[in-house]
N, C-alpha and C positions, 0 to 999 in steps of 0.2 A: 555733177549734180549742183555744185555751187554756181556754176556759170549760167545754168538755165533756171536757177531758182527753185529747184525741186524740193518739195517737202513731203515726207511720208504722211499718208492719211491715217491719223490715229483711230478713226472710226473703223476703217477697213481692217486694220490689224487687230483691233479689239473684237470685232465680230468673228474673226477666225480663231480666237482664243477663248478661254474661260474667264477672262478678266472683266470687271465691271467698272463703270465710271459715270459720274454725273448724278444730278438730283432732279427729280420731278416734283412739282408743287401743284396740287389740284385745289382750285377755289371755286366756289359756287357762283360768285358774281363779283368781278373785279371792279365794277363801278361802286360797290359798297365800300365806303371808306375803311371799315374794319379790315376787310380782306385786302384792300390796296396797301394798307400799312403792313400787314403780314407779308405780302409779296416784297415790299421794299426792304423790310428788315432781313428777311431770309436771303434776298438777293445780295445784300451787303455782306452777310455772313459767308455765303458761298464764294463771293468774290475774294474775300480775305484768304480763303483756303484754296483759291484757284480751282474751284469746282464749278463746271458749267451747269447752269440752271435752266430748266424748261418749265415755264408757267403754263398751266392748262386751265383756261377759263371755261367752265362746263355749262353755265347758264341753265342748270337743273335739267340737263339733257343726257340721258344714259347713253344714247348713241355717240355723242361727243366724248363722253367719258371713256367708252370702249375704244374709240378711235385713237384717242390720246394714249391710253394704256397700251394698246398693241404697238404703237410707235415706240414708246419708252422701253417696253420689254424687248422689242426687236433690236434696239440699240444697246441692250444690256445695261440699263440704268442701275446704279448702285443702290439707290433707295428712293422712296416716294413719301412725301408728306401730304396727307389728305386733311384739308380744313373741313369744317362742318358743311353739310349739305350734299356730300357725295354719297351715292347709293352703297349700301352694304354689299351688294352683288359685285360692284367694282372693287371694293376693298378686299373682299374674299378672294377674288381672282388674283389681285396684285400680290397678296401675302404668300401665295404659293410659289412665286418666282423671284421676289425681291424683298428687301427690308422695307418695313412700313411703320410710320408713326402717325398718330391721329391728333389733330387739334380740335378741341371742343366737340368730340364725337366719341361714341362708345361702340365697342365691338364685344365679343364674348369676353367677359371679365378675365384679365390676366393673360390673354393670348396675344395682344398687341399693345405696344407702348402707347400711352395716351397722355396728352398735356391739356389741361383745361383750367379755366378760371373757376373760382368759388362762386358759381352762379347762384346757387341756393342762398348762401350767406350774403351775397351782394343784394339779392332781392329783399331779404329780411331787413338789411340796413335801410333800403329805400322806403319800405313800408313803415318801419319803426320811425323814421324821420317824419313821415306824414302824420302818423298817429300822435307823435310828440307835439305836432302843431295843431292838435285837436281835430284832425280829419277822421271821420268814420265812414264817409261815403267815398270810397276809393275805387276807381275803375282800373282795369288791367287790360292793356293792349298787347296781346300775345303774338307769337310767331307760329310757324308750322308745327303742328302737334307732334310730328315725328322727329323734330330737332331736339337733341338733348338739352341745349342751352335754354331754349324757350320753355321746355317742360320743367327744368329745374327752377327757372325764374318764376314760373307760375306756382310751383310748389312752395317757394319761399314767400310769395305773396299770400297764398292761401293759408299757409301755416302761421304766418304772423297775425293775420286777421283772427284766426281761431284762438291763438294765444291770448288775444285781448278781448275775446268773446264778441267780436264784431261779425255780424251776419255776412255770409258770402252770397252775393246776389248774382244770379246768372245774367241779368240784364246789364251788369257792370263789366262783363267780360266781352271784349271784342277780339275776334280771331284775325289778327293782322298777318302780314307776310314779310315783315322786317324791312319793307321799302317805305320811302318817304310818303308816297301817296296813301298808304293805308293808315298812317297817322291822321291825315285829314279826313279820311272816311270814318275813322273812329269818332272824331269830333262831331261829324254830321249825325251819327247814331246817338251819341250822348245828348246832344241838344234837342233831340226829338223826344226824349224821355220826360215824363211828367215830374218824376223825382230824379233830379240830375246829380251826378257825382260832383263833389267839390274839389276833387283831386284825381289825377290819373298817373299811373305808373306804366311806362312804356318799356317793352322788352329790349329795345335798343334805341340809340340816339336818333337814327334816321327817322323812325316813326315819331319820336318825341318832337323833332323839329318840324315834321309834317303836321303834327297836331298844333304846334305853336303857330305855324304859318296860317293854318285854316282858322284857328281861334281868332287871330288878329283880323283876318278878313271878315269874320262874322261879327266883329265888334265885341268879342269876349276879351276882357282885360286879363292879362297874365302878369302877376299872380292874383290880381284883385278879385276876379271872378272864378278863376280856376288855377289850381296849382298843378305843375307837371314835373315829373322826374323821369330821366332817361337811364340808359345803361350802355356804357362803353367808354365815355369821355373821349370822343373822337375830336381831335384838334383841328379838323378841316372846315368846320362850319363857322366862317367869320363874317357871313353876310347878315347875321342876326345881331342886333344891338343888345339883346337880353341874354345873359350867360345862363346856360341850362344847369339846373341841379341834376346831377347824374351819378352813376356808380362807375368808378374808374377800373378798367381792365388794364393790366400791365402787358401791353401787346409786345413790347420788347422782350419781356421775360418769356412769354408764350413762344415767341420765335426762337429765342436762344435755347430754351429747353428742348424744343422739338428738333432743332438742328443738331444739338450736341448729343441727343440720343442716337441719331443716325450716324454721326461722325464724332464719336467721343474723343476727348483729348487723350484718354488712355487707350492707345491703339490695341491693347490686349483685351479690352472689354468684350465679353461674349454677348453680342446683341441678341441673337436668335433665342437663346435659352434664358434670357433675363429681362422679360418685358417689365416696364416700369410705369407707374401712374404718378404724374406730377400735378399737384393742385396749386395754382397761383392765387394768392390772396387778392381780394377786391376791397376797395375803400369808397366811402361816400364823399363826393365833392359838392359841397353846398354852392348854389349859384343864386340867381335872381328870379327863379320861376316858382317859388313856393312861399306861402305866407301862412301865418298862424291865424286860426279862427278863434273867436271868443270861446272861452272854456264851456259855456252853456249852449254852444251851437248845436 
């Protein structure tokens, strides 16, 4: 065997037994810097533990989700991490056969371990910051309405306006899709209004930078004419000379918590009967995209 370089096939031996091995990671869009960082961090954690990782980029396609899932289940994967944007149908099927942890997503409360940022609290911080700068005409560029993060960030936006008795205007809400282009589309909509917002809060940094780029192309000064706040604090956008004011998500902590729930340091931990919910704090990171209005504005 040594002379011919034979090596036993670990996958074949595992398929013929009841043992499991490996980690699957489902992401909605690997081109999104938030998900790219999740992939990188979890990849590093898996490598440290010598656990093979399969990354499944689903592109919001249930057929791709099912194909990936069938492959992972056929190879007897030990566990799967689902980032936000994966269908509940796929999650439901996976949890019947393997261990599952969710990042920024919700299933039936208490039945699957979940790790998420404090999206509501982070949105409150963003809007409170704008109100402290005397803004009362604040737009919100949201994400898909069935995404928990986008919903929680909208609730934070709405709740903070109500707290300060500021009217909630439907024309100030733009239904984005969390991609760069929809931030620009939001600017096109806002500048068409007769009574325009003086500030906008975007549900993620990609849309905030899309808004920033379109505003500059339209001759709108940031923050002179319009203040912008994002959400994520993604460190990958270095092509802009203006530092974005944003809400920081601790992506490293999200990754570590989700990985450690699947592969706990305490090997005796009972995963299946002890689902946990972990909330990671968010913080405001002031930048150069907001300005104070006169107090009588």
